C-alpha positions in Angstrom: 65.8 135.0 160.6 65.8 135.9 156.8 62.1 136.2 156.7 62.2 138.8 159.5 64.7 140.9 157.5 62.6 140.4 154.3 59.5 141.5 156.0 61.2 144.5 157.5 63.1 145.2 154.1 59.3 145.4 152.7 58.5 147.6 155.5 61.2 150.1 155.0 60.5 150.0 151.2 56.6 150.9 151.9 57.4 153.7 154.4 59.8 155.2 151.8 57.4 155.1 148.8 55.4 157.9 149.3 58.5 160.3 149.5 60.1 158.6 146.4 57.0 159.2 144.4 56.8 163.0 145.2 53.9 162.6 147.4 54.8 165.9 149.1 52.9 166.6 152.3 52.9 170.6 152.0 51.8 172.1 155.5 48.9 174.4 155.3 50.9 177.6 156.2 53.2 177.4 153.4 50.2 176.9 150.8 49.3 180.0 151.7 52.7 181.9 150.9 52.1 184.9 148.6 55.2 185.7 145.8 56.4 188.9 146.5 58.6 189.0 143.4 56.3 190.6 141.1 56.0 188.9 137.8 56.6 191.8 135.3 58.5 191.9 132.0 61.4 193.5 133.6 62.0 190.2 135.6 61.0 187.7 133.0 64.8 187.5 131.4 66.0 186.7 134.9 63.5 184.1 135.8 64.2 182.3 132.6 67.5 182.3 133.4 67.5 181.0 137.0 65.0 178.2 135.2 67.8 177.5 132.7 70.9 177.2 134.9 68.9 175.1 137.7 65.7 173.4 136.3 66.4 172.6 132.7 68.9 169.5 133.2 65.6 167.5 134.7 62.5 169.3 133.7 63.5 170.4 130.1 63.1 173.9 128.7 59.6 173.9 128.5 58.9 171.7 132.0 57.8 168.8 130.0 59.6 166.5 131.9 62.1 166.2 128.9 65.2 167.3 130.4 68.4 165.4 129.7 70.1 164.9 132.7 67.2 163.2 134.9 64.1 163.2 132.9 61.1 163.1 135.2 57.9 161.2 134.4 55.4 164.4 134.4 54.7 167.3 132.6 55.4 170.2 135.2 53.3 172.8 133.3 50.1 170.8 133.7 50.2 170.4 137.6 51.6 173.9 138.1 48.1 175.1 137.5 46.6 173.0 140.7 49.5 174.2 143.1 49.7 177.6 144.7 53.0 179.9 144.5 53.3 178.7 148.4 52.9 175.1 147.3 55.5 175.3 144.6 57.8 177.5 147.0 57.9 175.0 149.6 58.5 171.8 147.1 61.4 173.4 145.4 62.9 174.7 149.1 62.3 171.2 150.5 62.8 168.7 147.7 61.6 165.2 147.9 62.8 161.9 146.3 65.0 162.6 143.2 64.0 166.5 143.2 66.9 168.0 145.7 66.2 170.9 147.7 67.2 174.0 146.4 67.3 176.0 150.0 71.2 176.3 149.7 71.5 176.8 145.9 68.7 179.2 145.3 67.7 182.5 147.3 64.5 183.1 148.2 64.1 185.7 145.3 65.5 183.3 142.9 62.9 180.3 143.8 60.0 183.1 143.6 61.4 183.9 139.9 61.5 180.1 139.3 57.7 179.9 140.1 57.3 183.1 137.8 58.8 181.2 135.1 56.9 178.1 135.6 53.4 180.1 135.5 54.5 181.5 132.3 55.5 178.1 130.5 52.3 176.8 132.0 50.1 179.8 130.8 51.5 179.3 127.2 50.0 175.7 127.1 46.9 177.4 128.5 47.2 176.1 132.0 45.7 179.1 134.4 47.2 179.1 137.8 44.8 178.0 141.0 42.2 180.9 142.2 43.3 182.8 145.3 
């Protein structure tokens, strides 16, 4: 009986591991979503404020993974260049593992503003967005 419980426990851990590790399977239709919020200087301060209020604690001021609340083990600026706006929007909306869903905390515009701010942070580091 004990051995079967141990095997079942390991199976559950193995099944949950991709979600805990951040393996997000973004649906194809979400990858192609276009950001409806223009990235213009007039919205830059608003985008930075939404990021500061909701993301800095874990991801850090420059998205380097050095937040004070729940540090992450990757530099978000380096992976933003490999993700479309739609993929980022989906991940912010749905969350996974320690990353919570922000669907209830941020409205659509605010989530797109966060993406705009992430693009600014990535560009400061020399990371270009993916080609359309």
